[in-house]
N, C-alpha and C positions, 0 to 999 in steps of 0.2 A: 759169170757173176761178177758184179763190180765190187769194189772195196767196201762201199757202204754196206752192202748186203752181207759181206763176209764179217764185218765188224758187228753188225746187229745179230747175226747168228751166234757169234762168239759170246756176246753179252747174254743172249737167251740161254746158252749152254751154262754159263756161270750161274745165272739165276735159277735154272732148273736143278743144278747140282745142290745149290743152297736149299731149295724147297725139298728135294728128296732127302737130304740129310736131316732136315727139320722133322719130317714125317717119321723117319726111322728112329730118331731120338725120342720123339713123343711116345712112340709105341713101346720102346724098350725101357726107357728111364722115367717116363711120365713127366718130362719137363721140356721146355723150349731150349733152343741152342743158347740164347742169352742167359737163361737161368742156369744152364749147365756151366757156362763160363764163370758165373758168380760162385757156384759150388766148387769149381776147380780152383779158383783163387783162394777160397776159404780153406780148402783141403791142403793147398801148397803152403799156406802160411800158418795153419793151425787155428788161428782166429784172426779176425781183421775188423777194422771199423768200416762203416759204409763209405766214409770219405776216401779211405785208402783204396777200396774196391773201385769207386768211381774214377779215381785218378788212374788206376791200372787199365780200366776199360775206356778211358777218355770219354766219359759221359757225365752228365750232371748228377750231383748227389741225389736230387729228387728222383731221378730215373732209377738209380740203384735202390733207393728206399722202397719204391713200388715193387721192384723185383724181389727184394728181400721179404717184403710183406707176403707176397705170393708163396715164396719158398718156405716161409715160416708156417703159413696156413697149411701147406702140404706136408709139413713135418720134416723137411730137409735140413733146415737150419734153426737155430734158436738164438735169441738175444740174451747176452749176459753182461752184467756190470763188470767193467774192468777192475781187476784187483790192484793194478798199478795206479790207475787214475779213475776215481769213482765218477768223474764227469763223463767218461767215455762208455759207450755201449759196444761190446764186441760181438761179432757175428761168428757163431761156432757151428760146425757141422754136426748133425745128429747121426745116430746109427743108421737111421732110414736114409739120410742124405748120402752116407758112405756107400750103402747098398745100391742106391740109385746110380751113383757115380761108377761103381763097379759094373753095372749093367749097361752103361752108356756106350754106344759105339765110339770109335775114335772120332774125335771132333774134326770137322772139315777144316777148321782153322789150323789144327795140329798137323794134318796131312799137308796142307799148304806150306806151313812153316818148315816142316821137314824137307819137302821138295825144294823150297826156296833157298834154304841154307846150303843145299848141294850145288847151287848155281855159282858161277864165277861172279866176282864183284861187279864187273861191267854189266853183266846180264841182270843182276839184281837192281842196279841203278837204272837200267833201261826200263825194267818192268815198273819200278816205283814211279819214274817220271811219266810213263805212259798212263798208268792208272790214275795218277794225280790229274793229268790232262783230261782224261775221260770223265772223271768226277767233276771237274770244273765245267766241262762241256754240258754235262747233265744238270749243272747247277746244284751239285751235292755239297754245298759249302757248310751245311749244318754240322757244327763240331760236336754236338751232343751225341751223334750217332756215328762219329768218324771211325772208331775202331771196332765196331760191331758188324759182323757180316749179315745180321738179320735185323735191320733197323725198323722194319714194319712191326716187330713185336714190342718195340719200346713205346 
């Protein structure tokens, strides 16, 4: 088997793991991986603005607004006027959102982050450089979906 085949098989394995995790998450928590990430950010911060969430996820604010709209319709989050600044709307986790978060399997991103943190610095740098190169080869320069493992859902 030549190197091109080995690379393509590795890419397919990565995509497959992402798809499988998405299905498992949808069944257990009733949300997509991207929605779960928004819920996790809100849970970590207690409340957050859509703009702050967008910055953390490295996506456009409009993208986060659409995700928050879906989460609000599902009852996972609510929008509340900020007590500190009446011009801001805060995104807050509901009891239903907390329950869904508790049911959610460990996120694929979290598993990756945990395993990645255990690597030596040189190995982390090599992986980052390689993945950046692969992304550029696939013309994945769209910064709106840069930090999300499931850009098709956006």
